[in-house]
ROLO-403598 format. One record per atom (N, C-alpha, C, O): chain; x negated, y negated, z negated; atom name; residue number from 1. Coordinates in steps of 0.05 Angstrom, whole numbers, plus 5000, padded with zeros to 4 digits. Example, Ala and Ser with C-alpha at 12.3 -4.5 7.8 and 13.67 -1.06 7.14 Angstrom:
! ROLO-403598
(A,(4736,5114,4844),N,1)
(A,(4754,5090,4844),CA,1)
(A,(4736,5066,4844),C,1)
(A,(4715,5066,4831),O,1)
(A,(4743,5045,4858),N,2)
(A,(4727,5021,4857),CA,2)
(A,(4742,4999,4843),C,2)
(A,(4732,4977,4839),O,2)
This chain:
! ROLO-403598
(A,(4974,5036,5005),N,1)
(A,(4997,4995,5001),CA,1)
(A,(4979,4972,5000),C,1)
(A,(4965,4969,4981),O,1)
(A,(4978,4954,5022),N,2)
(A,(4971,4929,5010),CA,2)
(A,(4976,4911,5000),C,2)
(A,(4997,4907,4989),O,2)
(A,(4956,4894,5001),N,3)
(A,(4973,4876,4981),CA,3)
(A,(4995,4842,4987),C,3)
(A,(4998,4823,5003),O,3)
(A,(5008,4853,4959),N,4)
(A,(5025,4831,4974),CA,4)
(A,(5015,4805,4993),C,4)
(A,(4992,4799,4987),O,4)
(A,(5028,4786,5017),N,5)
(A,(5021,4773,5021),CA,5)
(A,(5031,4735,5020),C,5)
(A,(5023,4714,5031),O,5)
(A,(5058,4743,4998),N,6)
(A,(5076,4714,4991),CA,6)
(A,(5062,4701,4976),C,6)
(A,(5057,4711,4954),O,6)
(A,(5052,4674,4983),N,7)
(A,(5037,4640,4956),CA,7)
(A,(5040,4655,4930),C,7)
(A,(5020,4664,4919),O,7)
(A,(5066,4659,4918),N,8)
(A,(5079,4659,4892),CA,8)
(A,(5066,4675,4881),C,8)
(A,(5051,4673,4862),O,8)
(A,(5073,4692,4894),N,9)
(A,(5055,4730,4889),CA,9)
(A,(5032,4733,4877),C,9)
(A,(5027,4744,4855),O,9)
(A,(5011,4718,4901),N,10)
(A,(4981,4717,4904),CA,10)
(A,(4984,4698,4870),C,10)
(A,(4970,4706,4851),O,10)
(A,(4996,4681,4868),N,11)
(A,(4988,4657,4837),CA,11)
(A,(4989,4673,4817),C,11)
(A,(4970,4679,4802),O,11)
(A,(5015,4684,4814),N,12)
(A,(5025,4711,4794),CA,12)
(A,(4994,4726,4792),C,12)
(A,(4976,4725,4777),O,12)
(A,(4997,4731,4803),N,13)
(A,(4981,4757,4811),CA,13)
(A,(4953,4733,4779),C,13)
(A,(4950,4729,4755),O,13)
(A,(4941,4728,4806),N,14)
(A,(4917,4713,4794),CA,14)
(A,(4926,4698,4759),C,14)
(A,(4907,4697,4744),O,14)
(A,(4942,4692,4751),N,15)
(A,(4953,4683,4732),CA,15)
(A,(4948,4710,4699),C,15)
(A,(4940,4709,4675),O,15)
(A,(4956,4725,4716),N,16)
(A,(4956,4743,4701),CA,16)
(A,(4924,4767,4700),C,16)
(A,(4925,4786,4684),O,16)
(A,(4903,4762,4715),N,17)
(A,(4892,4759,4710),CA,17)
(A,(4868,4749,4690),C,17)
(A,(4854,4759,4672),O,17)
(A,(4872,4724,4703),N,18)
(A,(4866,4697,4678),CA,18)
(A,(4865,4701,4646),C,18)
(A,(4850,4697,4627),O,18)
(A,(4905,4719,4653),N,19)
(A,(4913,4717,4624),CA,19)
(A,(4893,4746,4592),C,19)
(A,(4883,4747,4570),O,19)
(A,(4903,4763,4620),N,20)
(A,(4877,4786,4614),CA,20)
(A,(4856,4778,4609),C,20)
(A,(4846,4785,4588),O,20)
(A,(4842,4763,4625),N,21)
(A,(4804,4743,4614),CA,21)
(A,(4809,4740,4578),C,21)
(A,(4804,4753,4557),O,21)
(A,(4823,4716,4586),N,22)
(A,(4828,4698,4555),CA,22)
(A,(4830,4714,4537),C,22)
(A,(4815,4719,4518),O,22)
(A,(4858,4726,4548),N,23)
(A,(4861,4739,4516),CA,23)
(A,(4853,4780,4501),C,23)
(A,(4854,4796,4483),O,23)
(A,(4846,4776,4520),N,24)
(A,(4821,4800,4523),CA,24)
(A,(4839,4825,4508),C,24)
(A,(4837,4837,4487),O,24)
(A,(4860,4825,4535),N,25)
(A,(4895,4841,4523),CA,25)
(A,(4893,4855,4555),C,25)
(A,(4884,4841,4573),O,25)
(A,(4901,4877,4561),N,26)
(A,(4912,4884,4589),CA,26)
(A,(4946,4891,4584),C,26)
(A,(4961,4896,4566),O,26)
(A,(4945,4886,4619),N,27)
(A,(4982,4886,4623),CA,27)
(A,(4996,4921,4624),C,27)
(A,(4991,4938,4641),O,27)
(A,(5012,4922,4602),N,28)
(A,(5021,4942,4610),CA,28)
(A,(5039,4949,4626),C,28)
(A,(5036,4968,4643),O,28)
(A,(5064,4930,4622),N,29)
(A,(5097,4935,4641),CA,29)
(A,(5097,4910,4654),C,29)
(A,(5074,4900,4651),O,29)
(A,(5114,4892,4670),N,30)
(A,(5112,4879,4685),CA,30)
(A,(5133,4861,4701),C,30)
(A,(5135,4860,4725),O,30)
(A,(5152,4845,4678),N,31)
(A,(5182,4835,4700),CA,31)
(A,(5171,4833,4715),C,31)
(A,(5148,4840,4715),O,31)
(A,(5191,4817,4746),N,32)
(A,(5184,4792,4760),CA,32)
(A,(5206,4789,4775),C,32)
(A,(5218,4810,4780),O,32)
(A,(5219,4759,4787),N,33)
(A,(5240,4757,4800),CA,33)
(A,(5233,4737,4816),C,33)
(A,(5220,4720,4804),O,33)
(A,(5236,4732,4840),N,34)
(A,(5235,4712,4856),CA,34)
(A,(5264,4708,4869),C,34)
(A,(5282,4725,4871),O,34)
(A,(5264,4684,4877),N,35)
(A,(5287,4668,4873),CA,35)
(A,(5285,4655,4892),C,35)
(A,(5263,4648,4901),O,35)
(A,(5319,4645,4909),N,36)
(A,(5308,4621,4931),CA,36)
(A,(5346,4618,4936),C,36)
(A,(5364,4634,4940),O,36)
(A,(5343,4586,4931),N,37)
(A,(5371,4583,4924),CA,37)
(A,(5374,4562,4955),C,37)
(A,(5392,4546,4958),O,37)
(A,(5350,4569,4976),N,38)
(A,(5368,4539,4998),CA,38)
(A,(5353,4565,5011),C,38)
(A,(5333,4574,5001),O,38)
(A,(5366,4574,5033),N,39)
(A,(5365,4594,5059),CA,39)
(A,(5337,4578,5073),C,39)
(A,(5328,4555,5067),O,39)
(A,(5330,4589,5085),N,40)
(A,(5316,4587,5119),CA,40)
(A,(5278,4574,5105),C,40)
(A,(5258,4578,5119),O,40)
(A,(5273,4554,5071),N,41)
(A,(5261,4565,5059),CA,41)
(A,(5236,4575,5071),C,41)
(A,(5241,4599,5074),O,41)
(A,(5200,4569,5082),N,42)
(A,(5186,4593,5074),CA,42)
(A,(5176,4603,5063),C,42)
(A,(5157,4617,5069),O,42)
(A,(5186,4598,5036),N,43)
(A,(5164,4613,5010),CA,43)
(A,(5196,4618,5001),C,43)
(A,(5216,4612,5013),O,43)
(A,(5193,4636,4966),N,44)
(A,(5224,4631,4961),CA,44)
(A,(5215,4600,4936),C,44)
(A,(5193,4589,4935),O,44)
(A,(5232,4595,4925),N,45)
(A,(5239,4577,4905),CA,45)
(A,(5214,4559,4877),C,45)
(A,(5199,4540,4872),O,45)
(A,(5233,4594,4865),N,46)
(A,(5212,4597,4854),CA,46)
(A,(5209,4636,4835),C,46)
(A,(5223,4656,4839),O,46)
(A,(5187,4633,4818),N,47)
(A,(5187,4647,4802),CA,47)
(A,(5193,4662,4777),C,47)
(A,(5196,4644,4760),O,47)
(A,(5198,4689,4765),N,48)
(A,(5188,4685,4738),CA,48)
(A,(5165,4711,4737),C,48)
(A,(5158,4724,4756),O,48)
(A,(5160,4712,4721),N,49)
(A,(5150,4744,4706),CA,49)
(A,(5138,4744,4679),C,49)
(A,(5121,4728,4671),O,49)
(A,(5149,4764,4665),N,50)
(A,(5150,4777,4645),CA,50)
(A,(5119,4796,4644),C,50)
(A,(5112,4809,4663),O,50)
(A,(5102,4794,4620),N,51)
(A,(5082,4818,4614),CA,51)
(A,(5082,4826,4587),C,51)
(A,(5074,4810,4570),O,51)
(A,(5089,4847,4581),N,52)
(A,(5082,4860,4560),CA,52)
(A,(5038,4873,4555),C,52)
(A,(5020,4889,4563),O,52)
(A,(5043,4856,4540),N,53)
(A,(5022,4856,4538),CA,53)
(A,(5001,4892,4516),C,53)
(A,(5012,4911,4505),O,53)
(A,(4977,4888,4516),N,54)
(A,(4970,4921,4508),CA,54)
(A,(4969,4933,4476),C,54)
(A,(4967,4955,4465),O,54)
(A,(4976,4887,4461),N,55)
(A,(4965,4898,4436),CA,55)
(A,(4992,4871,4419),C,55)
(A,(4991,4856,4400),O,55)
(A,(5020,4881,4446),N,56)
(A,(5035,4870,4435),CA,56)
(A,(5070,4850,4447),C,56)
(A,(5094,4849,4451),O,56)
(A,(5030,4834,4448),N,57)
(A,(5036,4804,4461),CA,57)
(A,(5065,4806,4479),C,57)
(A,(5081,4825,4482),O,57)
(A,(5065,4782,4488),N,58)
(A,(5086,4769,4525),CA,58)
(A,(5063,4752,4524),C,58)
(A,(5048,4742,4508),O,58)
(A,(5071,4755,4565),N,59)
(A,(5056,4730,4578),CA,59)
(A,(5062,4732,4593),C,59)
(A,(5063,4753,4607),O,59)
(A,(5074,4697,4600),N,60)
(A,(5094,4695,4613),CA,60)
(A,(5090,4676,4635),C,60)
(A,(5082,4655,4624),O,60)
(A,(5091,4672,4661),N,61)
(A,(5080,4668,4688),CA,61)
(A,(5097,4654,4705),C,61)
(A,(5111,4669,4719),O,61)
(A,(5101,4619,4710),N,62)
(A,(5133,4604,4721),CA,62)
(A,(5126,4612,4745),C,62)
(A,(5123,4636,4748),O,62)
(A,(5123,4599,4763),N,63)
(A,(5128,4566,4789),CA,63)
(A,(5165,4568,4788),C,63)
(A,(5186,4580,4782),O,63)
(A,(5154,4544,4798),N,64)
(A,(5176,4535,4812),CA,64)
(A,(5169,4502,4834),C,64)
(A,(5155,4484,4824),O,64)
(A,(5180,4498,4865),N,65)
(A,(5190,4482,4872),CA,65)
(A,(5214,4453,4874),C,65)
(A,(5218,4432,4886),O,65)
(A,(5228,4472,4848),N,66)
(A,(5258,4455,4861),CA,66)
(A,(5254,4438,4829),C,66)
(A,(5260,4415,4824),O,66)
(A,(5242,4458,4811),N,67)
(A,(5252,4443,4788),CA,67)
(A,(5251,4412,4781),C,67)
(A,(5231,4409,4766),O,67)
(A,(5263,4385,4786),N,68)
(A,(5267,4360,4773),CA,68)
(A,(5248,4361,4758),C,68)
(A,(5248,4371,4735),O,68)
(A,(5219,4344,4775),N,69)
(A,(5195,4340,4755),CA,69)
(A,(5176,4354,4754),C,69)
(A,(5160,4350,4736),O,69)
(A,(5171,4372,4772),N,70)
(A,(5161,4397,4766),CA,70)
(A,(5152,4392,4802),C,70)
(A,(5176,4387,4806),O,70)
(A,(5145,4390,4817),N,71)
(A,(5144,4398,4848),CA,71)
(A,(5124,4427,4849),C,71)
(A,(5111,4438,4831),O,71)
(A,(5126,4430,4860),N,72)
(A,(5105,4461,4865),CA,72)
(A,(5090,4460,4843),C,72)
(A,(5066,4460,4842),O,72)
(A,(5114,4458,4814),N,73)
(A,(5090,4471,4780),CA,73)
(A,(5088,4505,4779),C,73)
(A,(5100,4524,4789),O,73)
(A,(5078,4504,4771),N,74)
(A,(5059,4521,4757),CA,74)
(A,(5052,4531,4729),C,74)
(A,(5033,4517,4723),O,74)
(A,(5056,4546,4711),N,75)
(A,(5050,4552,4682),CA,75)
(A,(5051,4586,4680),C,75)
(A,(5059,4606,4692),O,75)
(A,(5034,4573,4651),N,76)
(A,(5029,4597,4649),CA,76)
(A,(5027,4588,4608),C,76)
(A,(5017,4569,4597),O,76)
(A,(5043,4617,4596),N,77)
(A,(5037,4612,4566),CA,77)
(A,(5028,4651,4556),C,77)
(A,(5033,4671,4569),O,77)
(A,(5009,4649,4521),N,78)
(A,(5009,4674,4525),CA,78)
(A,(5022,4664,4493),C,78)
(A,(5022,4641,4486),O,78)
(A,(5028,4677,4483),N,79)
(A,(5050,4688,4464),CA,79)
(A,(5043,4708,4445),C,79)
(A,(5060,4717,4430),O,79)
């Protein structure tokens, strides 16, 4: 299976690599959702990814191009 070509997916992959490097934890499970609110756009409008870390922590990765005041924002949190 080849790597995904969607830029949002690539951003999420890089964010999870950074999260595991910073935290020293591995990701055990992942749940993700790509959302499209406006048909015909070349990219999905946003994505949300939640990952369970091997120490019981949670990694949350989000990106959006539709939130007011956050055009093309990328956010990440380790909880």
